[in-house]
Each structure stands twice: as C-alpha cells, then as structure tokens.
C-alpha positions in Angstrom: -25.9 12.1 29.8 -28.7 12.7 32.5 -31.2 13.8 29.9 -30.4 10.7 27.8 -31.3 8.4 30.9 -34.4 10.4 31.6 -35.7 10.1 28.3 -34.6 6.4 27.9 -36.6 5.9 31.1 -39.6 7.6 30.2 -39.9 5.3 26.8 -39.4 2.2 28.9 -42.3 3.6 31.8 -44.8 4.2 28.5 -43.9 0.9 27.3 -44.0 -1.0 30.5 -47.6 1.0 31.2 -48.8 -0.3 27.7 -48.2 -3.9 28.9 -49.5 -3.4 32.0 -52.7 -1.9 31.0 -53.5 -5.5 30.0 -55.7 -4.4 26.4 -54.3 -5.7 23.1 -52.5 -2.6 21.6 -51.1 -4.6 18.8 -52.0 -1.8 16.5 -51.7 1.1 19.2 -48.4 2.5 17.1 -49.1 1.4 13.3 -48.1 4.8 11.5 -45.9 6.0 13.7 -42.6 6.8 14.5 -40.7 6.0 17.5 -37.3 7.6 18.8 -35.6 5.3 21.2 -32.5 6.8 22.5 -30.5 4.3 24.4 -32.0 1.8 22.1 -29.1 -0.4 21.7 -29.1 -2.5 24.7 -31.1 -2.7 27.9 -34.3 -1.3 28.7 -33.6 1.0 25.7 -33.4 -2.1 23.4 -36.7 -3.4 25.1 -38.3 -0.6 24.6 -37.6 -0.6 20.7 -38.7 -4.1 20.6 -41.9 -3.3 22.5 -42.6 -0.5 20.0 -41.9 -2.3 17.1 -44.0 -4.8 18.1 -47.0 -3.0 18.4 -46.7 -1.6 14.7 -44.4 1.2 15.1 -41.4 2.3 12.5 -38.4 2.7 15.2 -35.4 5.0 15.1 -32.7 3.8 17.7 -30.0 5.7 18.8 -26.9 4.6 20.8 -23.3 4.9 21.3 -22.5 1.5 19.8 -22.8 1.1 15.9 -22.4 -2.6 16.0 -25.0 -2.8 18.8 -27.5 -0.5 16.7 -27.0 -2.3 13.4 -27.8 -5.7 15.5 -30.9 -4.5 16.8 -31.8 -2.7 13.5 -31.0 -6.0 11.5 -33.6 -8.0 14.1 -36.3 -5.9 13.7 -36.2 -5.4 9.7 -36.1 -9.2 9.9 -39.2 -9.4 11.3 -40.9 -6.5 9.1 -39.0 -4.8 6.6 -37.7 -1.3 6.3 -39.0 -0.8 10.1 -36.2 0.1 12.1 -33.6 2.9 11.4 -30.0 2.9 13.1 
C-alpha cells in the first residue's frame, strides 16, 4: 500500500509540474505509454486524464473495476483505443 501511494504521488507531482511550467506540452507524451497506479479516482485519475490530454496512451490500474472501466471509457471516448484498464 505504501509504495502504491508513493507511485501515485510521484505521477501526480510530475503532472502538476508539467502544468505549472506554463509551456504548451500537448504533444509531450505522444507515442508514449503511461501506467498510472491508483488511476481509478482522485489524484491518480486526474493524472491519467492529464497524461491522456497530452497525447499519451494510458494504462490505469486500481482496486475498483467499475471505476477503472468508467475512466477508460471516458478517455477512449475522446481518443479511441487510448486507455487500458
């Protein structure tokens, strides 16, 4: 549980740092795959959405299958086949 929290925080910090940099990073993650642990809600979900908005394919993991499917469906509605759960 501890390492899952640390990984989620690290991903969230990276996403926030990108936003705060003030530059246009729309294609910063194009062609990349990002794994977001704890990405089914809260900070992890926000990080998954941000990486997705910046062009990454996103793999989301979490404890709640229904929430994971909801996040994946929402992201895939924006860009087909871009999120896995």
